[in-house]
C-alpha positions in Angstrom: 16.9 -13.7 92.5 14.1 -12.2 90.5 13.2 -8.6 89.7 10.3 -6.8 88.1 9.2 -3.3 87.1 5.7 -2.0 86.5 4.0 1.2 85.6 0.4 2.2 85.8 -1.6 5.2 84.5 -5.1 5.8 85.8 -7.4 7.9 83.7 -5.0 8.3 80.7 -7.8 8.8 78.2 -10.7 10.1 80.3 -10.9 10.1 84.0 -14.5 10.9 84.9 -15.7 10.2 88.4 -19.2 10.5 89.9 -19.2 12.9 92.9 -21.9 13.2 95.5 -24.5 14.2 93.0 -25.4 11.1 90.8 -25.9 13.2 87.6 -22.7 15.2 87.9 -19.3 13.9 86.8 -15.9 15.5 87.5 -12.9 15.2 85.2 -9.7 14.5 87.0 -6.1 14.6 85.7 -4.1 11.4 85.1 -2.5 9.6 88.1 0.5 7.4 87.9 2.3 4.7 89.9 5.7 3.1 89.1 7.0 0.1 91.1 10.1 -2.1 91.3 10.5 -5.3 93.2 13.2 -7.8 94.0 12.6 -11.4 95.3 15.4 -13.4 97.0 15.1 -17.1 97.9 17.9 -18.0 100.3 16.5 -21.5 101.0 13.7 -23.5 99.4 10.7 -22.8 101.7 11.6 -19.1 102.3 11.5 -16.1 100.1 12.0 -12.4 100.9 10.6 -9.6 98.7 11.1 -5.8 98.7 9.1 -3.4 96.7 9.5 0.3 96.2 6.6 2.3 94.6 6.5 5.9 93.5 2.9 7.4 93.5 1.7 10.5 91.7 -2.1 10.8 92.4 -4.4 13.7 91.7 -7.2 14.7 94.0 -10.6 16.3 93.1 -9.1 19.8 93.4 -6.3 19.1 90.9 -3.5 18.9 93.5 -0.9 16.2 93.1 -0.1 13.9 96.0 3.4 12.4 95.4 5.0 9.9 97.6 7.1 6.8 98.0 6.0 3.4 99.5 8.4 0.6 100.6 7.1 -2.9 101.4 9.0 -5.9 102.8 7.5 -9.4 102.6 8.7 -12.6 104.2 7.1 -15.9 103.3 7.8 -19.2 104.9 6.1 -22.5 103.9 6.0 -24.8 106.9 4.8 -28.3 107.1 3.6 -30.7 104.4 2.9 -29.2 101.0 2.9 -30.3 97.3 6.6 -30.4 96.9 7.4 -32.6 99.9 5.8 -35.3 102.0 6.7 -35.3 105.7 
């Protein structure tokens, strides 16, 4: 079993974006994302992964949009591949 944590900050120093007018830039607040994932390998060609992310994004009006995301991934390697010859 493997696990990982990550954290991201968008616009920590300056967060200037170009709006509809090409000469005008808007300054947005900092947005964050924190994630944790766990990978489980029950048998050699299969692995299962679950990831939970907490988002904290800021829109152009300064409102925060907070939410949780959950992702499940199942990978199966079928047929001949580098580790085995069939």
